[in-house]
All heavy atoms as a GROMACS GRO file, in nm:
protein
  591
    1MET      N    1 -20.253  15.589 -12.910
    1MET     CA    2 -20.183  15.537 -12.795
    1MET      C    3 -20.270  15.437 -12.719
    1MET      O    4 -20.222  15.335 -12.675
    1MET     CB    5 -20.141  15.653 -12.706
    1MET     CG    6 -20.060  15.611 -12.588
    1MET     SD    7 -19.903  15.546 -12.642
    1MET     CE    8 -19.817  15.541 -12.490
    2ARG      N    9 -20.397  15.465 -12.704
    2ARG     CA   10 -20.486  15.374 -12.632
    2ARG      C   11 -20.500  15.241 -12.704
    2ARG      O   12 -20.511  15.137 -12.641
    2ARG     CB   13 -20.623  15.437 -12.612
    2ARG     CG   14 -20.622  15.551 -12.516
    2ARG     CD   15 -20.758  15.610 -12.500
    2ARG     NE   16 -20.751  15.727 -12.415
    2ARG     CZ   17 -20.847  15.814 -12.403
    2ARG    NH1   18 -20.958  15.799 -12.472
    2ARG    NH2   19 -20.833  15.918 -12.324
    3VAL      N   20 -20.502  15.247 -12.835
    3VAL     CA   21 -20.516  15.123 -12.913
    3VAL      C   22 -20.393  15.035 -12.892
    3VAL      O   23 -20.405  14.913 -12.883
    3VAL     CB   24 -20.537  15.156 -13.062
    3VAL    CG1   25 -20.542  15.031 -13.146
    3VAL    CG2   26 -20.662  15.238 -13.080
    4ARG      N   27 -20.276  15.095 -12.881
    4ARG     CA   28 -20.155  15.017 -12.856
    4ARG      C   29 -20.156  14.955 -12.717
    4ARG      O   30 -20.108  14.844 -12.698
    4ARG     CB   31 -20.032  15.104 -12.876
    4ARG     CG   32 -20.011  15.141 -13.021
    4ARG     CD   33 -19.890  15.228 -13.037
    4ARG     NE   34 -19.874  15.266 -13.177
    4ARG     CZ   35 -19.797  15.363 -13.218
    4ARG    NH1   36 -19.728  15.434 -13.131
    4ARG    NH2   37 -19.788  15.392 -13.345
    5ILE      N   38 -20.208  15.026 -12.620
    5ILE     CA   39 -20.220  14.971 -12.484
    5ILE      C   40 -20.315  14.852 -12.485
    5ILE      O   41 -20.289  14.749 -12.422
    5ILE     CB   42 -20.264  15.078 -12.385
    5ILE    CG1   43 -20.156  15.186 -12.372
    5ILE    CG2   44 -20.297  15.018 -12.250
    5ILE    CD1   45 -20.200  15.308 -12.296
    6ILE      N   46 -20.425  14.863 -12.557
    6ILE     CA   47 -20.519  14.752 -12.568
    6ILE      C   48 -20.454  14.634 -12.640
    6ILE      O   49 -20.475  14.518 -12.602
    6ILE     CB   50 -20.648  14.798 -12.639
    6ILE    CG1   51 -20.722  14.896 -12.550
    6ILE    CG2   52 -20.737  14.680 -12.675
    6ILE    CD1   53 -20.838  14.966 -12.617
    7ALA      N   54 -20.374  14.662 -12.742
    7ALA     CA   55 -20.304  14.554 -12.812
    7ALA      C   56 -20.205  14.484 -12.720
    7ALA      O   57 -20.194  14.361 -12.722
    7ALA     CB   58 -20.231  14.610 -12.935
    8PHE      N   59 -20.134  14.560 -12.636
    8PHE     CA   60 -20.044  14.501 -12.538
    8PHE      C   61 -20.122  14.411 -12.443
    8PHE      O   62 -20.082  14.298 -12.414
    8PHE     CB   63 -19.973  14.612 -12.461
    8PHE     CG   64 -19.870  14.565 -12.364
    8PHE    CD1   65 -19.739  14.545 -12.403
    8PHE    CD2   66 -19.904  14.539 -12.232
    8PHE    CE1   67 -19.644  14.501 -12.313
    8PHE    CE2   68 -19.810  14.496 -12.140
    8PHE     CZ   69 -19.679  14.477 -12.181
    9ALA      N   70 -20.237  14.459 -12.395
    9ALA     CA   71 -20.321  14.381 -12.304
    9ALA      C   72 -20.375  14.255 -12.372
    9ALA      O   73 -20.389  14.151 -12.308
    9ALA     CB   74 -20.435  14.466 -12.252
   10LEU      N   75 -20.404  14.262 -12.501
   10LEU     CA   76 -20.448  14.143 -12.574
   10LEU      C   77 -20.338  14.038 -12.582
   10LEU      O   78 -20.365  13.919 -12.574
   10LEU     CB   79 -20.495  14.181 -12.714
   10LEU     CG   80 -20.630  14.249 -12.723
   10LEU    CD1   81 -20.657  14.294 -12.867
   10LEU    CD2   82 -20.740  14.158 -12.674
   11GLY      N   83 -20.214  14.082 -12.597
   11GLY     CA   84 -20.101  13.987 -12.595
   11GLY      C   85 -20.088  13.919 -12.460
   11GLY      O   86 -20.065  13.798 -12.452
   12VAL      N   87 -20.105  13.996 -12.354
   12VAL     CA   88 -20.101  13.939 -12.219
   12VAL      C   89 -20.217  13.843 -12.199
   12VAL      O   90 -20.200  13.731 -12.150
   12VAL     CB   91 -20.104  14.051 -12.112
   12VAL    CG1   92 -20.119  13.993 -11.973
   12VAL    CG2   93 -19.979  14.137 -12.121
   13GLY      N   94 -20.335  13.883 -12.240
   13GLY     CA   95 -20.453  13.798 -12.226
   13GLY      C   96 -20.444  13.671 -12.307
   13GLY      O   97 -20.489  13.564 -12.262
   14TRP      N   98 -20.389  13.680 -12.426
   14TRP     CA   99 -20.376  13.561 -12.509
   14TRP      C  100 -20.285  13.458 -12.442
   14TRP      O  101 -20.313  13.339 -12.444
   14TRP     CB  102 -20.321  13.597 -12.648
   14TRP     CG  103 -20.314  13.479 -12.738
   14TRP    CD1  104 -20.416  13.425 -12.810
   14TRP    CD2  105 -20.200  13.399 -12.764
   14TRP    NE1  106 -20.371  13.316 -12.879
   14TRP    CE2  107 -20.238  13.297 -12.854
   14TRP    CE3  108 -20.068  13.402 -12.722
   14TRP    CZ2  109 -20.150  13.201 -12.900
   14TRP    CZ3  110 -19.981  13.306 -12.768
   14TRP    CH2  111 -20.022  13.207 -12.857
   15LEU      N  112 -20.178  13.505 -12.381
   15LEU     CA  113 -20.087  13.413 -12.313
   15LEU      C  114 -20.156  13.346 -12.195
   15LEU      O  115 -20.131  13.229 -12.166
   15LEU     CB  116 -19.960  13.484 -12.267
   15LEU     CG  117 -19.859  13.389 -12.204
   15LEU    CD1  118 -19.788  13.310 -12.311
   15LEU    CD2  119 -19.762  13.461 -12.117
   16GLN      N  120 -20.244  13.417 -12.128
   16GLN     CA  121 -20.313  13.360 -12.013
   16GLN      C  122 -20.406  13.246 -12.052
   16GLN      O  123 -20.442  13.164 -11.967
   16GLN     CB  124 -20.393  13.469 -11.940
   16GLN     CG  125 -20.310  13.582 -11.888
   16GLN     CD  126 -20.206  13.538 -11.786
   16GLN    OE1  127 -20.234  13.456 -11.702
   16GLN    NE2  128 -20.088  13.594 -11.794
   17THR      N  129 -20.444  13.236 -12.177
   17THR     CA  130 -20.532  13.128 -12.222
   17THR      C  131 -20.454  13.004 -12.264
   17THR      O  132 -20.514  12.901 -12.290
   17THR     CB  133 -20.620  13.173 -12.339
   17THR    OG1  134 -20.537  13.204 -12.451
   17THR    CG2  135 -20.705  13.293 -12.300
   18ARG      N  136 -20.323  13.013 -12.275
   18ARG     CA  137 -20.240  12.899 -12.314
   18ARG      C  138 -20.209  12.814 -12.192
   18ARG      O  139 -20.194  12.864 -12.082
   18ARG     CB  140 -20.108  12.944 -12.376
   18ARG     CG  141 -20.118  13.041 -12.492
   18ARG     CD  142 -20.177  12.976 -12.614
   18ARG     NE  143 -20.311  13.030 -12.631
   18ARG     CZ  144 -20.405  12.978 -12.707
   18ARG    NH1  145 -20.386  12.871 -12.774
   18ARG    NH2  146 -20.523  13.033 -12.714
   19GLU      N  147 -20.193  12.685 -12.214
   19GLU     CA  148 -20.159  12.597 -12.101
   19GLU      C  149 -20.008  12.583 -12.084
   19GLU      O  150 -19.963  12.543 -11.977
   19GLU     CB  151 -20.222  12.460 -12.118
   19GLU     CG  152 -20.175  12.381 -12.238
   19GLU     CD  153 -20.243  12.248 -12.250
   19GLU    OE1  154 -20.366  12.244 -12.236
   19GLU    OE2  155 -20.174  12.148 -12.272
   20ASN      N  156 -19.930  12.616 -12.186
   20ASN     CA  157 -19.784  12.611 -12.177
   20ASN      C  158 -19.726  12.746 -12.216
   20ASN      O  159 -19.782  12.818 -12.298
   20ASN     CB  160 -19.727  12.505 -12.272
   20ASN     CG  161 -19.770  12.365 -12.232
   20ASN    OD1  162 -19.784  12.336 -12.115
   20ASN    ND2  163 -19.792  12.281 -12.331
   21LEU      N  164 -19.611  12.775 -12.157
   21LEU     CA  165 -19.541  12.898 -12.194
   21LEU      C  166 -19.466  12.876 -12.325
   21LEU      O  167 -19.423  12.764 -12.355
   21LEU     CB  168 -19.443  12.937 -12.085
   21LEU     CG  169 -19.504  12.980 -11.952
   21LEU    CD1  170 -19.395  13.006 -11.850
   21LEU    CD2  171 -19.591  13.102 -11.969
   22PRO      N  172 -19.448  12.980 -12.405
   22PRO     CA  173 -19.372  12.966 -12.529
   22PRO      C  174 -19.226  12.931 -12.501
   22PRO      O  175 -19.172  12.957 -12.393
   22PRO     CB  176 -19.381  13.104 -12.594
   22PRO     CG  177 -19.488  13.176 -12.523
   22PRO     CD  178 -19.503  13.115 -12.390
   23ALA      N  179 -19.161  12.871 -12.599
   23ALA     CA  180 -19.021  12.832 -12.586
   23ALA      C  181 -18.932  12.956 -12.583
   23ALA      O  182 -18.968  13.063 -12.634
   23ALA     CB  183 -18.981  12.744 -12.704
   24TRP      N  184 -18.817  12.942 -12.519
   24TRP     CA  185 -18.724  13.055 -12.506
   24TRP      C  186 -18.676  13.110 -12.640
   24TRP      O  187 -18.664  13.231 -12.654
   24TRP     CB  188 -18.605  13.016 -12.418
   24TRP     CG  189 -18.640  13.022 -12.274
   24TRP    CD1  190 -18.670  12.917 -12.192
   24TRP    CD2  191 -18.652  13.140 -12.195
   24TRP    NE1  192 -18.700  12.964 -12.068
   24TRP    CE2  193 -18.690  13.099 -12.066
   24TRP    CE3  194 -18.638  13.274 -12.221
   24TRP    CZ2  195 -18.711  13.189 -11.964
   24TRP    CZ3  196 -18.658  13.364 -12.119
   24TRP    CH2  197 -18.695  13.321 -11.992
   25PRO      N  198 -18.646  13.025 -12.739
   25PRO     CA  199 -18.602  13.084 -12.868
   25PRO      C  200 -18.710  13.173 -12.932
   25PRO      O  201 -18.678  13.275 -12.992
   25PRO     CB  202 -18.572  12.962 -12.955
   25PRO     CG  203 -18.541  12.853 -12.858
   25PRO     CD  204 -18.628  12.879 -12.739
   26LEU      N  205 -18.835  13.134 -12.918
   26LEU     CA  206 -18.943  13.216 -12.972
   26LEU      C  207 -18.950  13.350 -12.899
   26LEU      O  208 -18.963  13.456 -12.962
   26LEU     CB  209 -19.077  13.144 -12.960
   26LEU     CG  210 -19.200  13.223 -13.003
   26LEU    CD1  211 -19.194  13.253 -13.152
   26LEU    CD2  212 -19.325  13.151 -12.966
   27LEU      N  213 -18.940  13.346 -12.767
   27LEU     CA  214 -18.943  13.471 -12.690
   27LEU      C  215 -18.824  13.561 -12.724
   27LEU      O  216 -18.838  13.682 -12.735
   27LEU     CB  217 -18.945  13.441 -12.541
   27LEU     CG  218 -19.071  13.376 -12.487
   27LEU    CD1  219 -19.055  13.343 -12.340
   27LEU    CD2  220 -19.191  13.464 -12.510
   28ALA      N  221 -18.707  13.499 -12.741
   28ALA     CA  222 -18.588  13.578 -12.777
   28ALA      C  223 -18.607  13.645 -12.913
   28ALA      O  224 -18.570  13.761 -12.932
   28ALA     CB  225 -18.464  13.490 -12.775
   29GLY      N  226 -18.664  13.572 -13.007
   29GLY     CA  227 -18.691  13.629 -13.138
   29GLY      C  228 -18.790  13.743 -13.133
   29GLY      O  229 -18.773  13.846 -13.199
   30LEU      N  230 -18.895  13.726 -13.051
   30LEU     CA  231 -18.993  13.833 -13.038
   30LEU      C  232 -18.934  13.956 -12.971
   30LEU      O  233 -18.968  14.069 -13.007
   30LEU     CB  234 -19.114  13.783 -12.959
   30LEU     CG  235 -19.204  13.681 -13.028
   30LEU    CD1  236 -19.314  13.636 -12.935
   30LEU    CD2  237 -19.260  13.736 -13.156
   31VAL      N  238 -18.846  13.935 -12.875
   31VAL     CA  239 -18.781  14.049 -12.808
   31VAL      C  240 -18.696  14.127 -12.907
   31VAL      O  241 -18.685  14.250 -12.899
   31VAL     CB  242 -18.696  14.001 -12.688
   31VAL    CG1  243 -18.600  14.106 -12.640
   31VAL    CG2  244 -18.787  13.958 -12.575
   32LEU      N  245 -18.635  14.058 -13.001
   32LEU     CA  246 -18.551  14.126 -13.100
   32LEU      C  247 -18.634  14.192 -13.211
   32LEU      O  248 -18.598  14.298 -13.260
   32LEU     CB  249 -18.452  14.027 -13.161
   32LEU     CG  250 -18.348  13.970 -13.065
   32LEU    CD1  251 -18.266  13.864 -13.135
   32LEU    CD2  252 -18.260  14.081 -13.011
   33ILE      N  253 -18.743  14.129 -13.250
   33ILE     CA  254 -18.821  14.177 -13.364
   33ILE      C  255 -18.920  14.287 -13.325
   33ILE      O  256 -18.934  14.388 -13.396
   33ILE     CB  257 -18.896  14.060 -13.430
   33ILE    CG1  258 -18.796  13.966 -13.497
   33ILE    CG2  259 -18.998  14.109 -13.531
   33ILE    CD1  260 -18.857  13.838 -13.545
   34ALA      N  261 -18.989  14.271 -13.214
   34ALA     CA  262 -19.099  14.362 -13.178
   34ALA      C  263 -19.056  14.508 -13.161
   34ALA      O  264 -19.122  14.597 -13.216
   34ALA     CB  265 -19.170  14.311 -13.053
   35PRO      N  266 -18.948  14.538 -13.087
   35PRO     CA  267 -18.911  14.681 -13.076
   35PRO      C  268 -18.872  14.743 -13.210
   35PRO      O  269 -18.903  14.859 -13.237
   35PRO     CB  270 -18.793  14.681 -12.980
   35PRO     CG  271 -18.807  14.556 -12.902
   35PRO     CD  272 -18.868  14.457 -12.997
   36GLY      N  273 -18.807  14.664 -13.295
   36GLY     CA  274 -18.772  14.715 -13.427
   36GLY      C  275 -18.895  14.746 -13.510
   36GLY      O  276 -18.902  14.849 -13.578
   37LEU      N  277 -18.994  14.655 -13.505
   37LEU     CA  278 -19.119  14.680 -13.576
   37LEU      C  279 -19.190  14.804 -13.522
   37LEU      O  280 -19.242  14.885 -13.598
   37LEU     CB  281 -19.213  14.560 -13.562
   37LEU     CG  282 -19.201  14.448 -13.663
   37LEU    CD1  283 -19.296  14.336 -13.628
   37LEU    CD2  284 -19.227  14.497 -13.802
   38LEU      N  285 -19.192  14.814 -13.391
   38LEU     CA  286 -19.260  14.928 -13.329
   38LEU      C  287 -19.192  15.060 -13.367
   38LEU      O  288 -19.258  15.159 -13.397
   38LEU     CB  289 -19.263  14.912 -13.178
   38LEU     CG  290 -19.352  15.007 -13.100
   38LEU    CD1  291 -19.496  14.995 -13.146
   38LEU    CD2  292 -19.342  14.978 -12.953
   39PHE      N  293 -19.060  15.060 -13.369
   39PHE     CA  294 -18.987  15.182 -13.404
   39PHE      C  295 -19.002  15.215 -13.552
   39PHE      O  296 -19.027  15.329 -13.590
   39PHE     CB  297 -18.840  15.167 -13.369
   39PHE     CG  298 -18.758  15.288 -13.401
   39PHE    CD1  299 -18.769  15.403 -13.325
   39PHE    CD2  300 -18.672  15.287 -13.509
   39PHE    CE1  301 -18.695  15.515 -13.356
   39PHE    CE2  302 -18.597  15.398 -13.541
   39PHE     CZ  303 -18.608  15.513 -13.464
   40TRP      N  304 -18.989  15.112 -13.637
   40TRP     CA  305 -18.991  15.135 -13.781
   40TRP      C  306 -19.132  15.163 -13.832
   40TRP      O  307 -19.155  15.258 -13.907
   40TRP     CB  308 -18.931  15.014 -13.851
   40TRP     CG  309 -18.928  15.026 -14.000
   40TRP    CD1  310 -18.874  15.124 -14.074
   40TRP    CD2  311 -18.985  14.933 -14.092
   40TRP    NE1  312 -18.892  15.099 -14.207
   40TRP    CE2  313 -18.960  14.981 -14.221
   40TRP    CE3  314 -19.053  14.813 -14.078
   40TRP    CZ2  315 -19.002  14.913 -14.334
   40TRP    CZ3  316 -19.094  14.746 -14.190
   40TRP    CH2  317 -19.067  14.796 -14.317
   41LEU      N  318 -19.228  15.079 -13.791
   41LEU     CA  319 -19.364  15.095 -13.844
   41LEU      C  320 -19.448  15.192 -13.763
   41LEU      O  321 -19.550  15.240 -13.813
   41LEU     CB  322 -19.433  14.958 -13.849
   41LEU     CG  323 -19.375  14.859 -13.949
   41LEU    CD1  324 -19.446  14.726 -13.936
   41LEU    CD2  325 -19.385  14.912 -14.090
   42GLY      N  326 -19.409  15.221 -13.641
   42GLY     CA  327 -19.487  15.313 -13.559
   42GLY      C  328 -19.484  15.456 -13.610
   42GLY      O  329 -19.571  15.536 -13.577
   43ARG      N  330 -19.385  15.488 -13.690
   43ARG     CA  331 -19.373  15.625 -13.744
   43ARG      C  332 -19.455  15.644 -13.872
   43ARG      O  333 -19.480  15.757 -13.911
   43ARG     CB  334 -19.227  15.656 -13.775
   43ARG     CG  335 -19.142  15.660 -13.650
   43ARG     CD  336 -18.998  15.681 -13.688
   43ARG     NE  337 -18.916  15.687 -13.570
   43ARG     CZ  338 -18.858  15.798 -13.525
   43ARG    NH1  339 -18.873  15.910 -13.590
   43ARG    NH2  340 -18.786  15.797 -13.416
   44ARG      N  341 -19.494  15.534 -13.934
   44ARG     CA  342 -19.571  15.545 -14.058
   44ARG      C  343 -19.715  15.580 -14.027
   44ARG      O  344 -19.769  15.543 -13.925
   44ARG     CB  345 -19.565  15.413 -14.135
   44ARG     CG  346 -19.424  15.383 -14.183
   44ARG     CD  347 -19.419  15.254 -14.255
   44ARG     NE  348 -19.499  15.262 -14.377
   44ARG     CZ  349 -19.478  15.187 -14.482
   44ARG    NH1  350 -19.382  15.099 -14.483
   44ARG    NH2  351 -19.556  15.198 -14.587
   45ARG      N  352 -19.778  15.650 -14.115
   45ARG     CA  353 -19.917  15.693 -14.094
   45ARG      C  354 -20.014  15.624 -14.190
   45ARG      O  355 -20.122  15.674 -14.215
   45ARG     CB  356 -19.928  15.845 -14.112
   45ARG     CG  357 -19.848  15.922 -14.012
   45ARG     CD  358 -19.909  15.904 -13.875
   45ARG     NE  359 -19.827  15.972 -13.775
   45ARG     CZ  360 -19.800  15.924 -13.657
   45ARG    NH1  361 -19.849  15.808 -13.622
   45ARG    NH2  362 -19.726  15.989 -13.573
   46ASP      N  363 -19.976  15.509 -14.242
   46ASP     CA  364 -20.065  15.437 -14.332
   46ASP      C  365 -20.113  15.309 -14.263
   46ASP      O  366 -20.089  15.287 -14.145
   46ASP     CB  367 -19.995  15.406 -14.464
   46ASP     CG  368 -19.867  15.326 -14.444
   46ASP    OD1  369 -19.825  15.307 -14.330
   46ASP    OD2  370 -19.810  15.282 -14.545
   47ALA      N  371 -20.186  15.226 -14.336
   47ALA     CA  372 -20.244  15.105 -14.279
   47ALA      C  373 -20.136  15.007 -14.234
   47ALA      O  374 -20.150  14.942 -14.130
   47ALA     CB  375 -20.336  15.038 -14.381
   48LEU      N  376 -20.028  14.995 -14.310
   48LEU     CA  377 -19.920  14.905 -14.273
   48LEU      C  378 -19.856  14.948 -14.141
   48LEU      O  379 -19.827  14.863 -14.055
   48LEU     CB  380 -19.813  14.901 -14.383
   48LEU     CG  381 -19.692  14.813 -14.356
   48LEU    CD1  382 -19.734  14.667 -14.347
   48LEU    CD2  383 -19.588  14.833 -14.463
   49GLY      N  384 -19.837  15.076 -14.121
   49GLY     CA  385 -19.780  15.125 -13.997
   49GLY      C  386 -19.871  15.099 -13.878
   49GLY      O  387 -19.826  15.061 -13.770
   50CYS      N  388 -20.000  15.117 -13.898
   50CYS     CA  389 -20.096  15.096 -13.790
   50CYS      C  390 -20.102  14.949 -13.751
   50CYS      O  391 -20.090  14.914 -13.633
   50CYS     CB  392 -20.233  15.145 -13.834
   50CYS     SG  393 -20.359  15.128 -13.707
   51VAL      N  394 -20.116  14.862 -13.847
   51VAL     CA  395 -20.126  14.718 -13.819
   51VAL      C  396 -19.993  14.665 -13.766
   51VAL      O  397 -19.991  14.585 -13.671
   51VAL     CB  398 -20.169  14.642 -13.947
   51VAL    CG1  399 -20.161  14.492 -13.927
   51VAL    CG2  400 -20.310  14.681 -13.986
   52GLY      N  401 -19.883  14.709 -13.821
   52GLY     CA  402 -19.753  14.662 -13.775
   52GLY      C  403 -19.722  14.705 -13.633
   52GLY      O  404 -19.669  14.625 -13.554
   53SER      N  405 -19.756  14.826 -13.598
   53SER     CA  406 -19.730  14.871 -13.462
   53SER      C  407 -19.822  14.800 -13.362
   53SER      O  408 -19.781  14.769 -13.250
   53SER     CB  409 -19.743  15.023 -13.450
   53SER     OG  410 -19.876  15.064 -13.473
   54LEU      N  411 -19.944  14.772 -13.402
   54LEU     CA  412 -20.034  14.695 -13.314
   54LEU      C  413 -19.984  14.553 -13.295
   54LEU      O  414 -19.988  14.498 -13.184
   54LEU     CB  415 -20.176  14.695 -13.370
   54LEU     CG  416 -20.248  14.828 -13.368
   54LEU    CD1  417 -20.386  14.814 -13.430
   54LEU    CD2  418 -20.258  14.883 -13.229
   55LEU      N  419 -19.936  14.492 -13.401
   55LEU     CA  420 -19.880  14.357 -13.392
   55LEU      C  421 -19.757  14.356 -13.301
   55LEU      O  422 -19.739  14.263 -13.221
   55LEU     CB  423 -19.844  14.305 -13.531
   55LEU     CG  424 -19.788  14.164 -13.538
   55LEU    CD1  425 -19.890  14.064 -13.489
   55LEU    CD2  426 -19.745  14.134 -13.680
   56ALA      N  427 -19.674  14.457 -13.311
   56ALA     CA  428 -19.556  14.466 -13.225
   56ALA      C  429 -19.597  14.481 -13.079
   56ALA      O  430 -19.535  14.421 -12.990
   56ALA     CB  431 -19.469  14.584 -13.268
   57CYS      N  432 -19.702  14.556 -13.052
   57CYS     CA  433 -19.749  14.572 -12.913
   57CYS      C  434 -19.806  14.441 -12.860
   57CYS      O  435 -19.785  14.407 -12.743
   57CYS     CB  436 -19.853  14.682 -12.905
   57CYS     SG  437 -19.782  14.846 -12.926
   58VAL      N  438 -19.875  14.365 -12.943
   58VAL     CA  439 -19.924  14.233 -12.902
   58VAL      C  440 -19.806  14.142 -12.869
   58VAL      O  441 -19.807  14.071 -12.768
   58VAL     CB  442 -20.013  14.170 -13.012
   58VAL    CG1  443 -20.043  14.024 -12.982
   58VAL    CG2  444 -20.143  14.248 -13.026
   59MET      N  445 -19.702  14.144 -12.953
   59MET     CA  446 -19.584  14.061 -12.927
   59MET      C  447 -19.515  14.102 -12.798
   59MET      O  448 -19.473  14.016 -12.719
   59MET     CB  449 -19.485  14.072 -13.044
   59MET     CG  450 -19.530  13.999 -13.168
   59MET     SD  451 -19.400  13.989 -13.292
   59MET     CE  452 -19.417  14.147 -13.371
   60LEU      N  453 -19.503  14.231 -12.772
   60LEU     CA  454 -19.439  14.276 -12.649
   60LEU      C  455 -19.521  14.238 -12.526
   60LEU      O  456 -19.465  14.201 -12.423
   60LEU     CB  457 -19.417  14.428 -12.654
   60LEU     CG  458 -19.307  14.474 -12.747
   60LEU    CD1  459 -19.307  14.626 -12.758
   60LEU    CD2  460 -19.173  14.423 -12.704
   61GLY      N  461 -19.652  14.243 -12.535
   61GLY     CA  462 -19.736  14.199 -12.425
   61GLY      C  463 -19.721  14.051 -12.399
   61GLY      O  464 -19.714  14.007 -12.283
   62LEU      N  465 -19.713  13.973 -12.504
   62LEU     CA  466 -19.693  13.829 -12.489
   62LEU      C  467 -19.559  13.798 -12.424
   62LEU      O  468 -19.551  13.716 -12.332
   62LEU     CB  469 -19.700  13.762 -12.627
   62LEU     CG  470 -19.684  13.613 -12.627
   62LEU    CD1  471 -19.809  13.548 -12.679
   62LEU    CD2  472 -19.566  13.574 -12.711
   63VAL      N  473 -19.455  13.865 -12.467
   63VAL     CA  474 -19.322  13.843 -12.409
   63VAL      C  475 -19.319  13.887 -12.263
   63VAL      O  476 -19.266  13.815 -12.177
   63VAL     CB  477 -19.214  13.917 -12.491
   63VAL    CG1  478 -19.081  13.919 -12.419
   63VAL    CG2  479 -19.199  13.853 -12.627
   64TRP      N  480 -19.376  14.000 -12.233
   64TRP     CA  481 -19.376  14.050 -12.095
   64TRP      C  482 -19.447  13.952 -12.003
   64TRP      O  483 -19.397  13.919 -11.895
   64TRP     CB  484 -19.443  14.187 -12.090
   64TRP     CG  485 -19.445  14.245 -11.953
   64TRP    CD1  486 -19.344  14.312 -11.891
   64TRP    CD2  487 -19.553  14.242 -11.861
   64TRP    NE1  488 -19.383  14.351 -11.766
   64TRP    CE2  489 -19.511  14.308 -11.744
   64TRP    CE3  490 -19.682  14.190 -11.866
   64TRP    CZ2  491 -19.593  14.323 -11.634
   64TRP    CZ3  492 -19.763  14.205 -11.755
   64TRP    CH2  493 -19.718  14.270 -11.642
   65ALA      N  494 -19.564  13.904 -12.046
   65ALA     CA  495 -19.640  13.810 -11.962
   65ALA      C  496 -19.566  13.677 -11.949
   65ALA      O  497 -19.567  13.616 -11.840
   65ALA     CB  498 -19.778  13.789 -12.021
   66ALA      N  499 -19.502  13.630 -12.054
   66ALA     CA  500 -19.430  13.503 -12.048
   66ALA      C  501 -19.309  13.512 -11.956
   66ALA      O  502 -19.284  13.420 -11.876
   66ALA     CB  503 -19.386  13.460 -12.188
   67LEU      N  504 -19.237  13.621 -11.963
   67LEU     CA  505 -19.121  13.637 -11.874
   67LEU      C  506 -19.165  13.652 -11.729
   67LEU      O  507 -19.104  13.595 -11.638
   67LEU     CB  508 -19.038  13.757 -11.919
   67LEU     CG  509 -18.965  13.741 -12.051
   67LEU    CD1  510 -18.893  13.870 -12.087
   67LEU    CD2  511 -18.868  13.626 -12.047
   68PHE      N  512 -19.271  13.726 -11.705
   68PHE     CA  513 -19.321  13.742 -11.570
   68PHE      C  514 -19.368  13.607 -11.515
   68PHE      O  515 -19.342  13.573 -11.399
   68PHE     CB  516 -19.435  13.844 -11.570
   68PHE     CG  517 -19.475  13.890 -11.434
   68PHE    CD1  518 -19.403  13.989 -11.371
   68PHE    CD2  519 -19.584  13.835 -11.372
   68PHE    CE1  520 -19.439  14.032 -11.245
   68PHE    CE2  521 -19.622  13.878 -11.246
   68PHE     CZ  522 -19.549  13.976 -11.182
   69ALA      N  523 -19.438  13.529 -11.596
   69ALA     CA  524 -19.487  13.397 -11.553
   69ALA      C  525 -19.370  13.303 -11.525
   69ALA      O  526 -19.373  13.225 -11.429
   69ALA     CB  527 -19.579  13.338 -11.658
   70GLU      N  528 -19.269  13.309 -11.609
   70GLU     CA  529 -19.151  13.222 -11.588
   70GLU      C  530 -19.082  13.256 -11.457
   70GLU      O  531 -19.044  13.165 -11.381
   70GLU     CB  532 -19.054  13.239 -11.705
   70GLU     CG  533 -18.933  13.151 -11.698
   70GLU     CD  534 -18.964  13.004 -11.715
   70GLU    OE1  535 -19.057  12.971 -11.792
   70GLU    OE2  536 -18.897  12.920 -11.651
   71PHE      N  537 -19.065  13.382 -11.426
   71PHE     CA  538 -19.002  13.420 -11.300
   71PHE      C  539 -19.087  13.380 -11.180
   71PHE      O  540 -19.035  13.338 -11.078
   71PHE     CB  541 -18.973  13.570 -11.297
   71PHE     CG  542 -18.863  13.611 -11.390
   71PHE    CD1  543 -18.879  13.721 -11.472
   71PHE    CD2  544 -18.744  13.539 -11.397
   71PHE    CE1  545 -18.779  13.760 -11.560
   71PHE    CE2  546 -18.643  13.578 -11.484
   71PHE     CZ  547 -18.660  13.688 -11.565
   72ARG      N  548 -19.219  13.391 -11.192
   72ARG     CA  549 -19.307  13.351 -11.084
   72ARG      C  550 -19.305  13.199 -11.064
   72ARG      O  551 -19.314  13.151 -10.952
   72ARG     CB  552 -19.449  13.399 -11.109
   72ARG     CG  553 -19.466  13.548 -11.103
   72ARG     CD  554 -19.444  13.603 -10.966
   72ARG     NE  555 -19.545  13.551 -10.874
   72ARG     CZ  556 -19.535  13.554 -10.745
   72ARG    NH1  557 -19.430  13.606 -10.688
   72ARG    NH2  558 -19.631  13.506 -10.669
   73LEU      N  559 -19.297  13.123 -11.173
   73LEU     CA  560 -19.292  12.977 -11.162
   73LEU      C  561 -19.161  12.930 -11.100
   73LEU      O  562 -19.156  12.828 -11.032
   73LEU     CB  563 -19.310  12.913 -11.299
   73LEU     CG  564 -19.453  12.916 -11.353
   73LEU    CD1  565 -19.455  12.865 -11.497
   73LEU    CD2  566 -19.545  12.832 -11.267
   74ARG      N  567 -19.054  13.003 -11.123
   74ARG     CA  568 -18.924  12.966 -11.063
   74ARG      C  569 -18.922  12.990 -10.912
   74ARG      O  570 -18.844  12.929 -10.842
   74ARG     CB  571 -18.811  13.043 -11.129
   74ARG     CG  572 -18.782  12.992 -11.267
   74ARG     CD  573 -18.666  13.064 -11.328
   74ARG     NE  574 -18.653  13.022 -11.465
   74ARG     CZ  575 -18.537  12.997 -11.521
   74ARG    NH1  576 -18.425  13.014 -11.452
   74ARG    NH2  577 -18.529  12.959 -11.644
   75ASP      N  578 -19.007  13.080 -10.863
   75ASP     CA  579 -19.013  13.105 -10.719
   75ASP      C  580 -19.068  12.986 -10.642
   75ASP      O  581 -19.033  12.964 -10.528
   75ASP     CB  582 -19.101  13.227 -10.690
   75ASP     CG  583 -19.032  13.358 -10.726
   75ASP    OD1  584 -18.910  13.356 -10.748
   75ASP    OD2  585 -19.102  13.459 -10.735
   76SER      N  586 -19.156  12.909 -10.707
   76SER     CA  587 -19.220  12.798 -10.634
   76SER      C  588 -19.149  12.666 -10.652
   76SER      O  589 -19.046  12.648 -10.696
   76SER     CB  590 -19.364  12.781 -10.681
   76SER     OG  591 -19.368  12.755 -10.818
   0.00000   0.00000   0.00000
């Protein structure tokens, strides 16, 4: 569980290093793909399940940070 939290934080941190926010179609695709990967691969106990669930957590962190940044930018 801690490794997944760190992966989520890495997705957030990676977005903070970018100068532009990702395009909406990319974010929409990640929102659709990441929970499915997390549900499907998170139950597996092999290397594919571990790497896939970590990748899904990175994607969810990236999407969360991008949506939060977009809402904050619209305020100003």
